[in-house]
Residue frames relative to the residue before (quaternion, step in Angstrom):
aa qw qx qy qz dx dy dz
M 1.0000 0.0000 0.0000 0.0000 0.00 0.00 0.00
P 0.4539 -0.6702 0.4738 0.3468 3.68 -0.70 0.86
D 0.3028 -0.7669 0.5449 0.1525 3.53 -1.16 0.80
L 0.5817 0.4979 -0.3592 0.5336 3.51 1.07 1.03
P 0.6237 -0.5269 0.4125 0.4041 3.58 -1.21 0.45
I 0.3357 -0.7569 0.5564 0.0686 3.54 -1.08 0.91
I 0.0869 -0.7235 0.6785 0.0933 3.62 -0.87 0.82
D 0.1675 -0.7598 0.6221 0.0871 3.75 -0.63 1.03
A 0.2515 -0.8263 0.5028 0.0345 3.34 -0.37 1.59
H 0.7849 0.2562 -0.1623 0.5403 3.62 1.06 0.15
V 0.2010 0.7581 -0.5718 0.2406 3.67 0.01 1.29
H 0.0788 -0.7562 0.6421 0.0981 3.45 -1.17 0.73
L 0.1509 -0.7474 0.6452 0.0497 3.52 -1.32 0.67
W 0.2240 0.7793 -0.5753 0.1071 3.49 -1.00 0.71
D 0.1594 -0.7438 0.6402 0.1070 3.33 -1.58 0.33
P 0.1916 -0.8632 0.4523 0.1162 3.52 0.27 1.19
S 0.5104 0.6078 -0.4338 0.4264 3.58 1.33 0.06
R 0.7271 0.4081 -0.2208 0.5059 3.56 1.24 -0.53
L 0.8168 0.1424 -0.0617 0.5556 3.62 0.66 -0.97
R 0.4898 -0.6905 0.4475 0.2881 3.69 -0.95 0.94
V 0.0244 0.7611 -0.6450 0.0633 3.56 -0.81 1.16
P 0.2632 -0.8627 0.3825 0.2007 3.63 0.46 1.28
W 0.6533 0.5713 -0.2980 0.3976 3.55 1.01 -1.00
L 0.5970 0.5692 -0.3785 0.4199 3.62 1.25 -0.46
D 0.5035 0.6590 -0.4166 0.3725 3.57 1.15 -0.24
G 0.7701 0.3709 -0.2065 0.4762 3.57 1.09 -0.56
V 0.6701 0.4231 -0.2325 0.5638 3.51 1.59 0.22
P 0.1493 -0.8508 0.4958 0.0897 3.58 0.47 1.34
Q 0.5971 0.5880 -0.3926 0.3790 3.59 1.05 -0.53
L 0.7424 0.3855 -0.1855 0.5156 3.64 1.25 -0.69
N 0.5994 0.6264 -0.3586 0.3461 3.53 1.25 -0.43
R 0.5185 0.5012 -0.4545 0.5229 3.63 0.54 1.22
P 0.6967 -0.4804 0.3551 0.3972 3.48 -1.45 0.43
H 0.0004 -0.7254 0.6881 0.0180 3.59 -1.17 0.82
G 0.0380 0.8253 -0.5549 0.0972 3.55 -0.23 1.21
L 0.7259 -0.3574 0.3184 0.4939 3.60 -1.29 -0.25
A 0.6259 0.4932 -0.4125 0.4413 3.75 0.87 -0.70
E 0.6387 0.5304 -0.3481 0.4353 3.65 0.87 -0.89
Y 0.6489 0.5492 -0.2826 0.4444 3.45 0.98 -1.10
E 0.6667 0.4958 -0.3018 0.4676 3.62 0.86 -0.82
A 0.6441 0.4856 -0.3410 0.4827 3.60 0.94 -0.71
A 0.6794 0.4969 -0.3111 0.4413 3.60 0.97 -0.71
T 0.7168 0.3844 -0.2136 0.5411 3.65 1.19 -0.54
A 0.3061 0.7624 -0.5361 0.1941 3.61 1.04 0.25
G 0.7964 0.2570 -0.2613 0.4811 3.55 -1.13 1.00
L 0.6241 0.4668 -0.3524 0.5181 3.66 1.30 -0.09
N 0.3959 -0.7094 0.5361 0.2294 3.52 -1.20 0.62
I 0.0455 -0.8269 0.5548 -0.0799 3.39 0.11 1.40
E 0.1753 -0.8394 0.5040 0.1030 3.60 -0.16 1.15
G 0.7674 -0.1509 0.1055 0.6142 3.59 1.15 -0.56
I 0.2405 -0.7501 0.6005 0.1378 3.42 -1.45 0.17
V 0.2308 -0.7173 0.6252 0.2030 3.51 -1.35 0.32
Y 0.3588 -0.7662 0.5080 0.1617 3.47 -0.77 1.22
L 0.1753 -0.7559 0.6228 0.0996 3.72 -0.98 0.86
E 0.5217 -0.6213 0.4753 0.3404 3.52 -1.09 0.59
I 0.4097 -0.7657 0.4663 0.1685 3.42 -1.16 0.85
D 0.4992 -0.6576 0.4125 0.3849 3.65 1.02 0.54
I 0.0929 0.8406 -0.5076 0.1649 3.46 0.87 1.28
A 0.5887 -0.5395 0.3858 0.4621 3.58 -0.92 0.35
P 0.6196 -0.6602 0.2834 0.3162 3.50 -0.81 1.02
P 0.6207 0.5322 -0.3897 0.4239 3.57 0.99 -0.57
Y 0.6797 0.5107 -0.2932 0.4373 3.65 1.20 -0.40
A 0.3820 0.8172 -0.4026 0.1554 3.42 1.33 -0.30
L 0.6996 0.4897 -0.1962 0.4818 3.43 0.95 -1.21
L 0.6330 0.5251 -0.2820 0.4941 3.38 1.15 -1.06
E 0.5945 0.5400 -0.3819 0.4573 3.71 0.97 -0.57
A 0.6997 0.4797 -0.2816 0.4483 3.50 0.80 -1.14
R 0.6574 0.4649 -0.3688 0.4643 3.67 0.87 -0.61
E 0.6375 0.5358 -0.3427 0.4348 3.55 0.84 -0.84
I 0.6907 0.4673 -0.3151 0.4531 3.68 0.78 -0.79
A 0.5763 0.5892 -0.3487 0.4463 3.46 1.24 -0.81
R 0.6886 0.4928 -0.2853 0.4490 3.57 0.91 -0.92
L 0.6421 0.5310 -0.3172 0.4529 3.39 1.11 -0.76
A 0.6320 0.5519 -0.2820 0.4652 3.47 1.18 -0.79
E 0.5874 0.5318 -0.3483 0.5009 3.63 1.20 -0.43
R 0.7419 0.4008 -0.2588 0.4712 3.64 0.95 -0.66
D 0.7819 0.2610 -0.1046 0.5564 3.52 1.20 -0.56
G 0.2978 -0.8138 0.4671 0.1755 3.63 -0.11 1.26
R 0.5144 0.6451 -0.4568 0.3326 3.64 1.01 -0.13
I 0.5954 0.4970 -0.3520 0.5239 3.66 1.24 -0.44
L 0.0863 -0.8023 0.5907 0.0075 3.60 -0.28 1.33
G 0.8371 0.0684 -0.0174 0.5425 3.67 1.02 -0.64
I 0.1810 -0.7930 0.5766 0.0770 3.46 -1.11 0.62
V 0.0882 -0.8151 0.5723 0.0157 3.65 -0.86 0.98
P 0.1151 -0.8309 0.5438 0.0245 3.66 0.36 1.24
F 0.6528 -0.4752 0.4585 0.3711 3.49 -1.55 -0.04
A 0.0645 0.7467 -0.6614 -0.0291 3.59 -1.21 0.45
P 0.3223 -0.7435 0.5265 0.2572 3.62 -0.96 0.61
L 0.3134 -0.8288 0.4529 0.0987 3.36 0.10 1.47
E 0.6677 0.5501 -0.2777 0.4178 3.53 1.08 -0.93
F 0.5726 0.5571 -0.4415 0.4085 3.64 1.15 0.19
G 0.4786 -0.7255 0.4273 0.2490 3.58 1.13 0.15
D 0.8241 -0.1032 0.1256 0.5426 3.60 -0.84 -1.10
Q 0.5754 0.5778 -0.3749 0.4410 3.56 1.15 -0.45
L 0.5124 0.6448 -0.4191 0.3822 3.66 1.32 -0.16
R 0.5756 0.6603 -0.3949 0.2769 3.56 0.99 -0.53
A 0.6040 0.5452 -0.3694 0.4488 3.54 0.84 -0.58
Y 0.6563 0.5281 -0.3004 0.4474 3.55 1.03 -1.17
L 0.6975 0.4830 -0.2698 0.4555 3.65 0.92 -1.08
E 0.5634 0.5514 -0.3825 0.4820 3.59 1.15 -0.59
E 0.7038 0.4708 -0.3060 0.4352 3.64 0.77 -0.92
L 0.6058 0.5880 -0.3258 0.4257 3.45 1.12 -0.81
V 0.7469 0.4505 -0.2445 0.4235 3.56 0.63 -1.29
S 0.6058 0.5574 -0.3321 0.4606 3.58 1.42 -0.46
I 0.5709 0.6335 -0.3912 0.3460 3.57 1.14 -0.33
S 0.7716 -0.2023 0.1940 0.5710 3.46 0.92 -1.09
P 0.5070 -0.6529 0.4582 0.3266 3.61 -1.06 0.73
K 0.5449 0.6131 -0.4005 0.4084 3.57 1.26 -0.39
I 0.5496 0.5776 -0.4097 0.4433 3.78 1.15 -0.40
K 0.1075 -0.8513 0.5130 -0.0240 3.56 -0.24 1.47
G 0.8202 -0.0143 0.0765 0.5667 3.61 1.19 -0.62
V 0.3587 -0.7391 0.5276 0.2161 3.53 -1.15 -0.08
R 0.1299 -0.7897 0.5838 0.1365 3.59 -1.26 0.22
R 0.0282 -0.7300 0.6812 0.0484 3.57 -1.11 0.70
L 0.3677 -0.7655 0.5049 0.1546 3.41 -0.42 1.29
T 0.0638 -0.7958 0.5968 0.0798 3.65 -0.86 0.81
Q 0.3846 0.7655 -0.4659 0.2215 3.68 1.31 -0.18
D 0.8150 0.2747 -0.1974 0.4704 3.57 0.80 -0.75
E 0.3956 0.6664 -0.5193 0.3603 3.72 1.16 0.49
P 0.4418 -0.7376 0.4544 0.2332 3.44 -0.77 1.19
D 0.6975 0.4589 -0.2609 0.4846 3.50 1.22 -0.59
P 0.3405 -0.7883 0.4524 0.2408 3.75 -0.17 1.17
E 0.6226 0.5541 -0.3166 0.4528 3.45 1.37 -0.40
F 0.3723 0.7838 -0.4559 0.1978 3.61 1.30 -0.12
C 0.7208 0.4613 -0.2603 0.4470 3.59 0.90 -0.84
L 0.6773 0.4740 -0.2985 0.4770 3.55 1.37 -0.09
Q 0.4202 0.6605 -0.5097 0.3568 3.58 1.18 0.27
P 0.7290 -0.5172 0.2888 0.3429 3.51 -1.15 0.96
G 0.6465 0.5573 -0.2789 0.4400 3.53 1.02 -1.16
F 0.6640 0.4929 -0.2761 0.4899 3.50 0.81 -1.28
I 0.6481 0.5085 -0.3536 0.4431 3.76 0.60 -0.86
Q 0.6876 0.4597 -0.2926 0.4798 3.61 0.89 -1.13
G 0.6653 0.4941 -0.3596 0.4289 3.67 0.81 -0.65
A 0.6388 0.4764 -0.3418 0.4981 3.57 0.99 -0.79
R 0.5756 0.5864 -0.3749 0.4292 3.74 0.86 -0.59
L 0.6980 0.5180 -0.2730 0.4123 3.52 0.96 -1.12
L 0.5387 0.6871 -0.4060 0.2700 3.57 0.93 -0.51
S 0.6192 0.5534 -0.3600 0.4251 3.52 1.01 -0.84
E 0.6257 0.5571 -0.3713 0.4003 3.60 0.94 -0.68
Y 0.7278 0.3904 -0.2164 0.5207 3.57 1.18 -0.44
G 0.5430 -0.6456 0.4136 0.3425 3.51 1.20 0.30
L 0.5295 0.6384 -0.3891 0.4008 3.67 1.21 0.47
S 0.2926 -0.6809 0.6384 0.2079 3.58 -1.21 0.73
C 0.3466 -0.7004 0.5821 0.2247 3.60 -1.45 0.15
D 0.3107 -0.7219 0.6055 0.1254 3.50 -1.01 0.91
L 0.2029 -0.8065 0.5494 0.0805 3.61 -0.56 0.97
C 0.0558 0.7820 -0.6183 0.0553 3.67 -0.63 0.90
C 0.1994 0.7704 -0.5675 0.2113 3.57 -0.47 1.39
R 0.4415 -0.6733 0.5158 0.2927 3.35 -1.22 0.23
Y 0.6863 -0.5098 0.2912 0.4293 3.66 -0.98 0.39
L 0.6241 0.5246 -0.3627 0.4515 3.58 1.12 -0.71
Q 0.7250 0.4347 -0.2695 0.4612 3.74 1.09 -0.33
F 0.3518 0.8124 -0.4046 0.2290 3.38 1.51 -0.10
A 0.6319 0.5392 -0.3434 0.4383 3.72 0.84 -0.86
Q 0.7114 0.4590 -0.2638 0.4623 3.52 0.88 -0.96
T 0.6115 0.5444 -0.3522 0.4536 3.48 0.97 -0.64
V 0.5905 0.5697 -0.3205 0.4733 3.61 1.08 -0.79
E 0.6825 0.4667 -0.2901 0.4819 3.48 0.92 -1.13
L 0.6085 0.5193 -0.4096 0.4385 3.70 0.80 -0.66
V 0.6743 0.4713 -0.3432 0.4532 3.61 0.63 -0.93
R 0.6485 0.5069 -0.3517 0.4458 3.74 0.81 -0.69
R 0.6794 0.4738 -0.2958 0.4758 3.68 1.07 -0.68
C 0.8057 0.2740 -0.1781 0.4940 3.58 1.16 -0.19
P 0.0659 -0.9001 0.4299 -0.0263 3.31 0.70 1.43
G 0.6369 0.5224 -0.3076 0.4764 3.62 1.37 -0.19
T 0.6146 0.5312 -0.3316 0.4798 3.55 1.38 -0.07
S 0.3308 -0.6981 0.5994 0.2097 3.57 -1.11 0.65
F 0.0671 -0.8124 0.5792 -0.0031 3.50 -0.66 1.09
I 0.0437 -0.7645 0.6366 0.0918 3.50 -1.24 0.35
L 0.3675 -0.7667 0.5045 0.1506 3.55 -0.94 1.15
D 0.2872 -0.7720 0.5478 0.1465 3.53 -0.55 1.18
H 0.9107 0.0878 -0.0752 0.3966 3.47 -1.24 0.72
I 0.5189 -0.6835 0.3288 0.3943 3.38 1.37 0.89
G 0.6805 -0.5583 0.2515 0.4026 3.59 0.95 0.94
K 0.4788 -0.6967 0.4233 0.3260 3.63 1.31 0.68
P 0.0653 0.8013 -0.5944 0.0214 3.73 0.24 0.93
N 0.5541 -0.6081 0.4514 0.3454 3.53 -1.28 0.12
I 0.0205 -0.8392 0.5434 -0.0115 3.50 0.61 1.23
R 0.6402 0.5500 -0.3421 0.4131 3.58 0.97 -0.79
G 0.7185 0.3618 -0.2481 0.5398 3.67 1.14 -0.46
G 0.4994 -0.6965 0.4155 0.3047 3.56 1.20 0.16
Q 0.4419 0.7299 -0.4033 0.3306 3.62 1.27 0.28
L 0.1026 -0.8194 0.5591 0.0742 3.72 -0.51 1.08
E 0.7443 0.2839 -0.2219 0.5623 3.66 1.08 -0.55
P 0.5587 -0.1412 -0.8057 -0.1366 1.45 -2.22 1.17
W 0.3243 0.8177 -0.4265 0.2102 3.47 1.42 0.21
A 0.6443 0.5287 -0.3089 0.4581 3.55 1.01 -0.89
S 0.6827 0.4795 -0.2880 0.4701 3.62 0.85 -0.97
Q 0.6633 0.5024 -0.3118 0.4587 3.59 0.99 -0.69
M 0.6016 0.5783 -0.3215 0.4475 3.52 1.24 -0.62
R 0.6340 0.5329 -0.3018 0.4723 3.38 1.13 -1.06
E 0.6709 0.5125 -0.2809 0.4564 3.60 0.93 -1.08
L 0.6367 0.4899 -0.3509 0.4811 3.69 1.04 -0.74
A 0.7166 0.4503 -0.2838 0.4506 3.63 0.77 -0.88
S 0.5869 0.5452 -0.4397 0.4062 3.62 1.12 0.07
L 0.5465 0.5594 -0.3850 0.4900 3.52 1.40 -0.07
P 0.4470 -0.7438 0.4352 0.2401 3.46 -0.88 1.09
N 0.7269 0.4863 -0.2637 0.4068 3.65 1.00 -0.56
V 0.6387 0.4629 -0.3316 0.5176 3.71 1.23 0.67
V 0.2367 -0.7230 0.6474 0.0457 3.45 -1.43 0.90
G 0.3155 -0.7403 0.5629 0.1887 3.51 -1.18 0.59
K 0.2048 -0.7650 0.6036 0.0922 3.59 -0.95 1.03
I 0.3045 -0.7258 0.6000 0.1432 3.55 -0.59 1.44
S 0.4041 0.6938 -0.5105 0.3078 3.63 -0.13 1.19
G 0.8105 0.3068 -0.1628 0.4716 3.56 -1.30 0.03
V 0.3436 0.7567 -0.5061 0.2309 3.61 0.98 0.32
A 0.6820 0.5231 -0.2978 0.4153 3.62 0.58 -1.13
T 0.6153 0.5800 -0.3146 0.4315 3.55 1.09 -0.94
E 0.7050 0.4147 -0.2869 0.4988 3.69 0.92 -0.66
A 0.5991 0.4906 -0.4049 0.4863 3.65 1.16 0.08
D 0.6629 -0.4275 0.3686 0.4919 3.64 -1.35 -0.23
H 0.4643 -0.7438 0.4073 0.2554 3.43 -0.58 1.29
A 0.7449 0.4343 -0.2322 0.4501 3.65 0.91 -0.89
S 0.8276 0.2627 -0.0775 0.4900 3.72 0.99 -0.72
W 0.3949 0.7356 -0.4974 0.2356 3.74 1.10 0.06
T 0.2668 -0.7268 0.6299 0.0618 3.49 -1.21 0.70
I 0.6124 -0.5368 0.4145 0.4062 3.51 -1.37 0.40
E 0.6242 0.5548 -0.3380 0.4340 3.64 1.06 -0.47
D 0.5964 0.5738 -0.3546 0.4352 3.53 1.29 -0.40
V 0.7971 0.3716 -0.1478 0.4525 3.38 1.05 -0.90
K 0.4648 0.7578 -0.3558 0.2882 3.41 1.45 -0.29
P 0.6973 0.4572 -0.3093 0.4573 3.55 0.89 -0.86
Y 0.6096 0.5268 -0.3490 0.4787 3.64 1.11 -0.51
V 0.7126 0.4646 -0.2687 0.4518 3.67 0.75 -0.95
R 0.6556 0.4638 -0.3156 0.5054 3.61 1.02 -0.90
H 0.6753 0.4509 -0.3874 0.4365 3.74 0.83 -0.59
A 0.5695 0.5817 -0.3723 0.4457 3.64 1.03 -0.56
L 0.7070 0.4588 -0.2529 0.4751 3.49 0.77 -1.06
E 0.6360 0.5128 -0.3479 0.4599 3.68 1.01 -0.71
V 0.7701 0.4298 -0.2644 0.3904 3.55 0.68 -0.91
F 0.7100 0.4219 -0.2636 0.4984 3.51 1.08 -0.56
G 0.3994 -0.7429 0.4766 0.2478 3.64 1.27 -0.39
E 0.6831 -0.5825 0.2891 0.3323 3.46 -1.20 0.47
D 0.6539 0.5040 -0.3128 0.4696 3.48 1.24 -0.39
R 0.7636 0.3446 -0.1936 0.5105 3.61 1.06 -0.21
V 0.6002 0.4910 -0.4092 0.4809 3.76 0.80 0.85
V 0.0848 -0.7856 0.6126 0.0181 3.47 -1.03 0.98
F 0.4237 -0.6962 0.4996 0.2936 3.56 -1.19 0.35
G 0.0264 0.7871 -0.6162 -0.0095 3.53 -1.10 0.62
S 0.4457 -0.6843 0.5090 0.2720 3.60 -1.06 0.65
D 0.1074 -0.7487 0.6018 0.2565 3.64 0.65 -1.30
W 0.2494 0.7529 -0.5579 0.2442 3.48 0.97 0.86
P 0.6293 -0.2190 -0.7448 -0.0371 1.60 -1.94 1.63
V 0.4336 0.7137 -0.4881 0.2538 3.56 1.10 -0.13
A 0.6313 0.5600 -0.3561 0.4014 3.60 1.06 -0.54
T 0.5680 0.6151 -0.3905 0.3829 3.51 1.22 -0.34
L 0.4651 0.6364 -0.4625 0.4059 3.56 1.29 0.10
A 0.7951 0.2534 -0.1297 0.5355 3.66 1.08 -0.51
T 0.8204 0.1424 -0.0034 0.5538 3.65 1.17 -0.56
T 0.4407 -0.5669 0.6055 0.3434 3.46 -1.39 0.18
Y 0.6024 -0.5294 0.4300 0.4147 3.51 -1.37 0.37
R 0.6688 0.5275 -0.3070 0.4246 3.61 0.79 -0.74
R 0.6410 0.5056 -0.3347 0.4706 3.56 1.03 -0.77
W 0.6581 0.4741 -0.3569 0.4634 3.64 0.89 -0.72
V 0.6598 0.4925 -0.3567 0.4415 3.55 0.77 -0.78
D 0.6540 0.5030 -0.3099 0.4725 3.67 0.94 -0.86
T 0.5684 0.5741 -0.3632 0.4641 3.67 1.19 -0.63
L 0.7175 0.4291 -0.2370 0.4949 3.53 0.51 -1.36
D 0.6367 0.5284 -0.3515 0.4380 3.73 0.85 -0.63
E 0.6199 0.5077 -0.2851 0.5259 3.66 1.14 -0.80
L 0.7126 0.4872 -0.2611 0.4320 3.52 0.80 -0.91
T 0.7305 0.3404 -0.1848 0.5624 3.61 1.20 -0.52
A 0.3588 0.7492 -0.5190 0.2017 3.56 1.12 0.32
D 0.6816 0.5031 -0.3244 0.4208 3.66 0.89 -0.43
L 0.5451 0.6222 -0.4225 0.3703 3.56 1.19 0.01
S 0.6070 -0.5824 0.3824 0.3823 3.48 -1.14 0.42
D 0.6509 -0.4823 0.3721 0.4530 3.69 -1.13 0.28
E 0.6425 0.4619 -0.3478 0.5028 3.80 0.81 -0.82
A 0.6880 0.4510 -0.3710 0.4307 3.71 0.52 -0.76
R 0.6496 0.5010 -0.3361 0.4627 3.77 1.02 -0.65
R 0.5986 0.5379 -0.3618 0.4705 3.59 1.09 -0.77
K 0.6153 0.5588 -0.3340 0.4446 3.67 1.00 -0.86
L 0.7256 0.4810 -0.2649 0.4146 3.44 0.65 -1.20
W 0.7403 0.4440 -0.2128 0.4578 3.57 0.88 -1.06
N 0.8407 0.1527 0.0009 0.5195 3.56 1.11 -0.60
A 0.7748 0.4179 -0.2644 0.3937 3.63 0.18 -1.25
N 0.6306 0.5751 -0.3199 0.4113 3.68 0.85 -0.92
A 0.7022 0.4307 -0.2967 0.4832 3.55 0.89 -1.07
R 0.5764 0.5758 -0.3804 0.4376 3.67 1.03 -0.61
R 0.7142 0.4730 -0.2431 0.4551 3.43 0.87 -1.07
F 0.6807 0.4912 -0.2988 0.4540 3.68 0.88 -0.92
Y 0.7732 0.3664 -0.1685 0.4894 3.55 0.79 -1.02
R 0.3748 -0.7431 0.4808 0.2760 3.63 1.41 0.10
L 0.1555 0.8213 -0.5271 0.1533 3.66 0.85 0.97
């Protein structure tokens, strides 16, 4: 267990009895309320100093409501240090009115995310509107979380290349095919992405890409170690992806796994991974 305060840079909270989250219909294990009380129980014994909330792929009509509700929750509970809501980047310049509304909600809104992992067209993030929308974010002081699967990775790298003024962070190390034991071309694409100065890597959601029932530390080790190597100690942050990660792991097991895989890092590098880099990237 890390012996230092943790910033969890990837936490979801939801109550599907109130707000519509369609994808939960097919995941009975997760289709119930997961709030701060449940998060506190899952993290018992760990020194969680703060969290960054990530949007939950809510039904689009609820997106601004989601942002407002989490902002109100953050006013009552200081553990929520940052909020990353949904934004329809593909709308291009028409995104401005939406972003103006977002940043007026709360100073804790630090970035946005537009999931591409389930888009059937791998070129979705390279359409002109999406690129224009991503480029606009810096005008509003917002970063962009990237959530793609390994099959869309090449296009995601190109998006980051075309938006040099935008700060990006890659969720879940690009969702490599850990279950299939496939390293390439993901590993080469990760190195290419990390060569771009405007992107950070989030070490999160890894166990979920492995075999949920039988994964071992050796299964995930080459992927985690590669991500750490190519991004370097100043551009990696810890995230739990709770509660989605509970499909494959307990919170404590994921923390212990990453702790073991980074045991050879310096004390300063570990402090950056578990806390300081998230504070810097998300301006917490």
